[in-house]
N, C-alpha and C positions, 0 to 999 in steps of 0.2 A: 504494499499499499504506499509506503514511503516512497518508493521508486516511481510509482505513478504520480504522486504529488510533486516529485522533482521533475518529472517530464512536463506537467502542466505549468510549472513555474518557469520553465525555460522555454520561450516560444520557438527558438531555432530548433532545439531538440525535439520539441513536439512536431515540427514540420517534417523532420527526418523519419520519426517513428511513423507519422501518418502516411508518408509516402510509401514506406515499406508495407504497411498494412493495406493500402490501396492497391499496391501491386502484387499482393500474395496470389490472387486469382490468376493473373497473367503468368506469374512465375511458375505456378503449378501447371498450367497448360503447356508452357515451354519445356518444363521438365519431362513432361509425358512425351512430347514430340522427340526430345533429345534421347530419352531411353529407348524409344522405338526405333529411332535412327541407328543407335548404336547396336541394338540387337540385330537389326538387318545386316549391317555391315560385319558384326561378329560372326554370324552364320556363314556369310559369304567368304570371309577371311578363313574360317575353319576348313570350308570346302576347297579353297584354292591353295592355302599354304601349310596345312597341318603336316603333311608329309616332309616338307623341306624345313619347316621352322616349328618344331613341336614345343620349343621353349616359350614362344609367344602365342602360338594359336593352337595348342594342344586340347584345350577344353574351352567351354563357353566362358567360364569365369576368367581364364587367362586371356582370352580374346577380348572380352570387355575391358579388362584392366589395361591391356595393350592400347586399345583405342582411345581410352581416357588419356593415356600417356601421349598418344599422337595428337590429340586435340589441344593439349597444353604445349605442344611443340617441344617436348623433352626428347632430344635425340631421335626425332622421328625418321630421319634420313637413314640412320644405321638399320632400323627395321626394314625399310624400303630396300636398301642395298642387299641385305641378307636374302630377300626373296627375289631380287632382280638377278643376282649372280650366282646364288646357290650357297648353302650353308658350309660347303667345303672350300669355298674360295672367300668368304667374308663373314666375319662375326663369330664363328665357331672354331676358329684355328688357334685361339689363345690358351685354352684349357683342355685337358685331356677328357674330362667327363662331358664336355660339350661336343668334342669330337665323336665320342661314342654315341651321343644323342643324335648327331647328324647321321651317323652310319646305321642306326637302329631301324630306320624306315627305309632302308634300301638306298642310302646316299642321298645326294643333293638333287633337288627338283627345282631348278630355277625357272621363274616365270617371265622374266624379261620385261617388256614393255607393259604387259598386262598388270604386273605388279606395280609399276610406276603410276599407271592410270588409276589404279584402285586407291593407292596412298594419296595421291594428289588430290582426287575428288573428295575423299574423306577429309583431309586436312582443310580444304577450302570451305566445305559445307559444315563439317562438325566443329572446326576450330575457329574459322572466321565469320560464320554466319550464326549458327545456333548458340554458341557460347556467348557471343556479343549481344544476343537478344536480351539476356538477363540485364546487362548494362543499360541497354536501351529502355527496358521496362522501368528500372529504377529511376533513370533520368527523367523519363516522361512523367512518372508518379511524383518525383520531386517537384517538377514544374507545376503540376496540377495541385499539389498540396500547398505550394507556395501562393499560387493564384487564389486558391480557395481560402487560405488564411488571411490574405489581404482583402478579400471581398467580404469575409465575415467581419473583419475589423471595421471596414468602412460601413457595413451594414449596422453594426452595433453603435458606431458613432452617430449615424443617422437616427437610430432608435432613441439614443439618449438626448440628442438635440430636439427631436420631435416631442419626447416625453416632457422635457423641461418647458418647452414653448407651450404645450397644451395643458401642463400641470396634471399629467396622468399619474395615478397611483402606480408605484412600482410593482405592487402585487398583480394589478391588472395587466401590466406589461408581460410579467412572467407567465401569467395564465394564457395570454395570447400567443406567446412563443410556443407553449405546449400544444395549443390548438393548431398552430402553423405546422409543427413537426408532424402532427397526426394527419393533417390533410396532405402533406408532401409525401405521398406514398412511394415515389422512386427515389427520394433522397437527393433530388437535383438542386434543392435550394430555392425553387420557385413554385408558384401555384398557378394553374391555369383557371380560366373563367368557369369552366365546367366543374372543376373541383370546388371553386368558391360556391357555386350554386348548391352543391351537395352539403357543404358545410353549413350554409345559411338555411337550407331547408331542414337540416338536423336540429337547428336551435329555434325553428319556428319562425324564420324571418323570409317572407317571400317578397322578392323584388321584381318589378316588371323589367323586361329586356332594356327598356329606355333608361330606367333608373340605374340598372347595373352598369350599362355602358357609359353613362355620365359620370358615375363614381369611379369606375376603372379608368376613365380618361383623365381624372384628376390625380390619381395616385400612380398610374403607370408611366413613369418618366421615359423609359425606352420605347414604349408603344409597341412591344411585340406581343401583347395579349397575356403576359405572365407577369406576376408580381413577387418580389422577394419578401423577406420577413419584415423589413422596415415598412414597405408599401402595404403589406397585409395589415400591419398594426394601424396605420394611417386609415386604411380602408374601414376596418372595424370601428374605429373611433367616429368616422363619418357617419357609418350605419347607426351607431349609438346616438349621435347628434340629431340625425334625421328622425329617429324613433321618438326622442324626447321632444323635438319640435312638433311632431305629430300629436303627441299627448298634450303638449302645451296648447295647441290649437283646439283640440278636442275639449280641453279643460274649459277654455273660453266659450265654446259652443254650448257646453252643458250647464253653464250658469243659469239657474232658474229665474223665473220672474220674481219681482219683489226684493226683499232684503237677503243678503248672504252674510253668514257669520264671518267674523275676521279670521278664523282659523282657515277657512277656504282661500281667503286672499293670501295668507302667509303661505299655504301650499302652493298656490299659483305662482307667487314670486319665487319660491324655492326652485320650481321647475325650470323657470326662466333663467335663475342664477346658474344652474347646472351647465347650461350651454353658453354662458358668458354674456347673456343679454343685459343684465343689470348689475354687473360686477364693477363697472368702471365709472358710473356717473351717479352712484347712490347719493354721495355727498351734495353734488350740485342739485339733484332733484329734491333732496331734502331741504336745502336752502330756499328753493322755488317754492315749495309747499308751505314753508314757514311764512312766506311773504303774502300768502293768501289770507283774505279776511274770513271771518267765521261763517259768512253767508255762503261760501263756496263749499262748506263741509256738508253738503246734502248728498245727493245721489249722483254717482258717476256712471256714465254709460259704460257697460262692461266691454263692448267691443271697441270702444274708443280707447279704453285703457289698454286693451291688448294691442291695438294699433300704435299707441304710444310707446309700448315696450319694443315692438318691432322697429319703430323709428329710431330708437336708441341704438339698435344694432348698426343701423346705417350711419355711422359716425361721419364727420366731415372728412376723415381720412379715406373713407371708402366712397366718398361721392354722395353721401346722404345729407339729411338735414341736421343730424347730430342731435345734441340736447334741445336745440331750438325747436325741433319737430315735436319732441316729447312735450315740451311746454305748451306749444300751440295746440296740440291735440288734447291735452289735460284741461286747459283753459276752455276750449270749446265744448268739451264734454260736460264740465261743471256748469257752464252758462246754459247749455241746452237742457240739462236735467232739471234746473230750477232750484229754488231755495225752499226747503221744507219749513223753515221758520217764518217765511213770508208767504202766505197763501195767495196773494195776488200782487201784481207789480203794476205800476202806473205808466201809461204810455206818454212819452215826452211830447208827442205831436198833437194828440187829441184830448189828453187829460183824462181819459177814461181808464178804467181799471180792467186789466186782462188776467184771466185765470192762468195758473201755471199749466203748462203742457207737458204731459208724461209721454215721451216719444218712444222710449225703448226700455228694455230690461236694465236693471241697475244693480249696483254693489253698494253695500253699506260698509264704509271703511271705519271700524270702530277705533277709538283712540287707545294707544298703549298704556296700560296702567303702570308699566315699569318705568316710563319716562320721567325723569326728575322735573320738578317745577323750578321755574326761574327764580332767582334771588330777588327780582324786582317786584314780584307779584304772582299770583296764581297763573299757571300756564293755560294758554288758550287751546282749543282744539286743533288749531293749525300747527301750533308749536308741537303738540303731541304727535300729530300725524307726520311732521317732518322728521322728528326724532325716530319714529318707528321705522320709517324708510331708510334712514342712515343705518339703523342696527340691522336691517335686512340685507 
């Protein structure tokens, strides 16, 4: 276990180990081809050279060992000359027991150029081609492992930057990584659109082809129809945001007629806060609401409030109205809703009295009991509402 921890702590060593592991399958296939090649040439060598060179080709084991010697270029020409010229003229003349071995099978049986062709072909194929395949496989695996390590580091950096930008919980990032690995069945490091559909269907998320294509276009930087881990996390965050936005709009649509408790408004604002709609201008909105007189603390049109929250997301930096749009929408909603404390308002032009008009459904925004009173006197409802929004 300590050795494995040491490998993980040294990136360069990890690359080498990964390269060897990645090349094991190819090395196994090359070994099988090499053994088969050696076996065929060993059988052929026994048939051609056993009578002349019993020392090198007397048995299958001796022949295989001799061929390995030839493949490593260890005095391979000596073995070739023995079988080209005969054991009585080359190689067996130094020792008495080798001379007796040469005479045991009826003397020398030189093979001439046939022996030369046999050994040259074997050295070229076995020594210069098949054995070097091992080096080629390891080199290729090393390059792939290095590229993969660099890509993983780049992807991890992108994930960290995106998580910090969107303020994503680290536990959520880890869970999304696990989901990505489960969906990446081939282990290629990317997920195709069909695999995404399967994963979304498994968690109960059904997107139309247009929605899926639109979101894929946002996250797929390469445009090849496949997304890596960083793009997958961005994709899932966009899906989550779209789901929260849908729930937010549905919450606005489900507001009943009449008065709504303050807890419902708090829940509504919390949903908006999760997708960053009301996290940046709360203080400004609070100051604006504090400036309102008590006559505005009546009924606020529900859909106008929702529209105000959406205007907030369209900040000036994004080309929208910014906080001015929020203020405009809230003012209009309050004026349209009327003042419950004033049952009728006077017309400036005719001097007559007009009854208040109830145009739409409304929300009652209850003052927060937790808001402290000002030192100069009792707090007004507008002050309490502004403090409540700031705390939200």
